[in-house]
N, C-alpha and C positions, 0 to 999 in steps of 0.2 A: 571448688576447682571445677572448671567446665570440661566438656568432653574433649575439646581441642587440646587443652593442657594435658589431659590424661593420655592422649595419643602421642604427644611430643616427648614426654619423659621417657617412656620405653625406647623410643627411637634414639634419643640422646644417649641413653645408657649403652645401647648397642654400638653407637659410634665411638664412644670414649672408652669402652671396655674391650680391648683387643683379646682374641683368644690366646690360649697357651702357645700355640704354634707361631702366632704372629709376633709375640714378644720375645721369644727365645729362639736363637738360631740353632738349628740342627743340620749337620752336614748331609748332603745327598750321597747316595752310593757313588763311589768313584771320584768324589771331589770333596775336599775340605778347604773352605775359604781361608786364605792367609791374610793377615793384616800387619802393617808395620807397628811396632810397639808404640811409637810416638802417636800414631793415629788413635791408639787406645789409652792415651794419656799415661803411658808407662815410660820408665827411664830406659831408653834403648841401650845406653852404655852399660848399665847394670845387667840387662838381659844378656848382652854379649859377654860380660864378665862371667855370668852364671854358665853360659854355654861353654866357654873356654875352660872353666873349672871342671865341668862334667867330662869334657874330652881329656883333660889332663888326669882325671881321677879314674880312668878306665881300670877295670879289674886286672890284676896281674896273673890270674889263673890262665892256664894254657887254653888257646882257642880250640884245640882238639879236645872236645869234652870227654872223650874216653880217657885220655891221659889225665885231664883235670880231675875226673872222677877218682882214679886210683891214687892221685896225689893228695886228695882230700880225705877227711875222716870217713866219708861214705865208703870209699873203696877198701878201707881197713876194718870195716865192720864184719862180724860173722855173716856169711852168705851175702856179702856186699857186692858181688859181681852184677853188672847190668843184665837185665832180661828184656829190655825194650830198646827201641832205636834211639841213637844219639846222633847229633848233627853238629859239625864244627860251627862255632858261634861267629858272629860278626864283630865289628868294632863298637866302641861306645856309641850309643844311639839314643835319641830322645825327642820329645815334643813338649812344648809348653802351650797350653790351651787356656785362654782367658776369655771369659764371657762367650765361650763357644768357638772362638776363632784361634787359629794357630798363629802365635806371635813369635815363635822361636822353634828351631829344630836343629838337630845335628846328627851326624852319622848317616845311616841308610835306613830310614823308617819303613821302607817297603820290603826290607829283607825279612824273610820268615825264619825265626829262631825259636828254640825252646824257651818257654817262660817259667819253667820249673813250678814252684808252688802257687803261682798266680792261678794255676789250673784248679786249685782248691776253691777259690772264689767262684769260678765258673761251675764247679761241681755243686757247691751249695746253692747257686742260683737255680740249677736244674731240680734240686730237691725242693726249693721254694716253689717252683712251678707246680710240682706234684702236690704240695700242700694247698696252693691257691686253687687248684682244679679238683680238689677232693680225692685224689688218689691216696693221699695220706690225710687222715682227719685232722691231726695236730702233730706238730714236731715233738710234743710232750708224750706222745704215745710210745709204748714199748714197740721195739722193732720186730720181735720174733713172730707176733701174730700175722704180720704181713708177708712172711717168708715161706716159700715152698722149698722142697728139696732141690738142690742145685745139681745139674747134670754136667760134669765137665766134658769138654770135647777132647777126645784123645784118638787121633787117627790110627794109632797102633792097636786099639781094642779089637779090631776085626781079626788081628793075627794072634790074639792072646787066648790061651786055653783057660777058660774060666774055672775049670776043675782045679787048677793050680792056685786059684784065688778065692776059695770058698768063703773065707772069713773077711774078705776085703769088700767094703761097701762100694757100690757103683755110683753113689751120689754122696753129697756132703751137705751138712747143715751149718749155717753161720752162727746160729744162736742157740745151740742145743745144750750148752752147759748151764749149770745153775747160775753162775755169775753172768754169763752173756744174756740170759733171759731177763735180766734186770735193766738192760740198756735201752735207752730211748733214742729217738732220732736226734734230739737235742744234745744228748751226751756225745754222740758221734760228731755232730756239727761243731761242738765246742772243744773237742779233743779231751774229754774228761771221762771217757767210757771205760778205760782200762780193759778193753776187749782182749780176750785170751784166745790164742790159736795161731794157726799158720795159714796164709793165703798166698797162692801163686809161688810157693816155695820159700816165702819170707816169714819166719816166725815173728810174732809181735815183739819178743824180747831181743831180737837181733837188730832192731832199728834203734840207733842211738843208745846202745846198752849202757846202763848205769850201775854203780856200786859194785859189789862183789860178784864175780862171774859164777861162783858156786851157787848163788841164789837166783840166777836168771830164770831157771826152769821151773822152780817150785815156790817162788815167793808168794806171800799172802797177797791176794788181790785187794785193791782199794774199791770201796763202794762207788759205783758210777756217780759222777758229779762232784766227787770230793777232791780229786787230784787231777791237775792238768799235765798232760804229757804229749808233746808233739811227736806224732808217730804215723808214718806213711802206710804201714800195713793196715792200720785201722781206718785211714782215709780210703784205702782201696776196698775195705769192707763196706764203707758207706757207698762207694761207687757201684759195687755189685748189688747191694741192697736196693739202691735206686733203680738199677737196671731191671730188677725183678718186679718192682712196682710199676714202672713204665711199660715193661714188656716190649720195649723198642730200644735200639741202640741209642745211647745218650748223645752221641754226636748228631744224630738226625733230629732228636728233640731240640737240641741246642740250636741247630741251623734253622729249623722251621720256626721256632718260637722266639728266638732272640737274635741270632746273628744276621739272618736275612732281613729282619725288620729294622735293624739299626744300620743297615747298609754296609755290613762287613764285606771284605773282599772274598773271592772264592779260594784264597790260598791257605787258609788256616786248616789244620788237621788235629784231631784229638784221638790219640791212640793209647793202647794198653801195652801188654807184654806179649812175648812170643808164646806164652803158655796160658794166657788169661782168656781162653775161649770156652764158652758153654753152649749147650744145646737148649734153646728156648723156643717153645712153640714150634718145634720142628725145624728151626733155623739155627745155623751156627753163628753166634754173635760174640764179638769181643767185648769184654768188660774193660773200660778205660781206666787209666791211672789218674790219681789226683795230684800228680806231680811228676818230677823226673828223677826222683831219688835213685831209682834203678833203671833209668831210661824211660822212654815213652812220655806220655803226657801231651801237653798242648804246644803245637808248633804254630806260631802266629806272628804277624808283623806289628810294628809299633802303632800304626794307624788303627788297626783293629783292637789292639789293647786299649787305645785311647777311647774308642767308641764304647767299649764295655765300661771303662771308668766313667765316661760321660753319662752313660745310662744310670749308674749307681749314684752319680752326683744329683741326678734329677729323680731320685727315689723310685727308680724302675720305670719311669715314663719316658717315652720317645715320641716327640711330636704330640699327637692327641691320643696316643694309645698307651695304656698302662700294661706294660709287658710283664713286669714282676710287681706284685702288690707292694705298695709303700709300707704296709705293715711288715712284710718280710724284710725289706731293707732296714726298717727301724729295729727289728729284732737282731738282724745281722750286726748292727752297730751298738748293740747293748753289751756292756762289759760282762764277761764271764766272772762269776763270783770268786772263783779260786785263781783267776788269772785276768786281772782287770784291764790289761792291755790287749785283750783278745776278745773278739766277738764270735760270730759264726765263721768257720773257716772260709777264706783266709783274710778276714778283716782285722788288720792290726789297728788298734785304736791309740789315740794320742792322750790317753787318760793321764791327768795331772801334768800334761805336756812333757812327759818323760822321754818319749821317743824322739820327738822333734820340738825342742823347747821354743823355737821361734814361731811355730805354727799354732793356730787355735786348737783348743782341746777337742773341738768337734771334728777336726780333720781325721781322716782314716786313710789307710794305704793297703792295697793288695800287693803282697811282697812274695817273691820267690828267690831262690838262690841265684847267684850270678854277679851282682844283685840285679834282679828285675823288680822295678817298683812302678806301681800306678798310684800316684798321690792324688787324693780327692779332697777338695776343700770347698765345702758349700758356702762358708762365710765369705770367701774371697772369689767365688765363682771360678775356680781354678782347678785344672787337671794337669798333672805332670807325669809323663812317661819317661823313665830313666832306665836304660838297659846297660848291663855290663859296667856298672859303677861300683867302686869299693863300698861295701856296706857301711864302713865307718864314715864315709863322706856324704851319704844321702841326706843327712840332716842339714849339712852346710849348704848343699845345693838348693834345698827348699828355702833356706834362709835367704840366700842370695836372690832368688826369684821373688820372694815375698817383699824384699827390700826395694824391688823395682816397681811395685804396684803404686798406683796413684795414692797420694796422701789424703 
């Protein structure tokens, strides 16, 4: 091979091998390109059928979420009263994104609403960033060595006579008990920790209580990793633990390292409870909630939900920047041994195609009450945001959209 040929081959390689950003469309901030389904070789009639189905399948829960809370099982739990802000919800809303382009939408995608437990996926992403950046060596590490005493912020302390509270601690520890010292970050992420205690006035046993009420307070604890239990008190423990590792408000970490970089709007807000404030490095900081079980959580519009889902579709990469490591996304999508339909919170998996039979097993979904769903399907290059749809109808909606894809 002569010198001329050697120079030509690299040049040809550069010409025919486009970069990641050239081959995959990523929306710019403030604009997401829309295309007609026909232009994308999709069945437009079936897309419209799916949209009509979503609109007709709107949740029947009251749009006043305070009323809806008390009409649900959440409001009838011990200590079930909200301690964070709630906001009246909008109508059934959604987006269908195929190969990066919006090919269908309904409702009001710009409306900012609570997204309930989709906030858990956002929380786990922030924990993933801490692992990626070495603030946490490994998700398999025990949590307690990372924790300092937590100083709650109580504006009434200045008016309290401490002589009357000599036996009362001024700080609290999240992992001081023998059981809690066995808990790893992964146990919290997979909801298998069985953490014991009370946080922000919500005892662990009071969230979705089970079995005999006489056993709620003193039952034998399960070894961490052996039993799955969906529990928002323990999710909030993870949020507070992550705050102590970052030593910065988690919404600021999220904005700087993820949301601004994916072009999210300035309208989302991530909040905690009226009583979830601590003093950290001389600053009063709110610890956020990982859902809206007791109010608070993530207020966000459908476009920003879709951007987050699109980021996870692309394994944490946006354009040419790896925002969250692909390794973390892979771990998030790995089934939990004792609950194979669940990965890291809040990645619901389609293991054995149980949740959505029409979808590939590799599909996953970020889901919160409402129902709020971000369906992510790498095999079909598809993201679906569906808000305020009956939970029983989400699988049918996905089936209708999949049926409209090119054969």
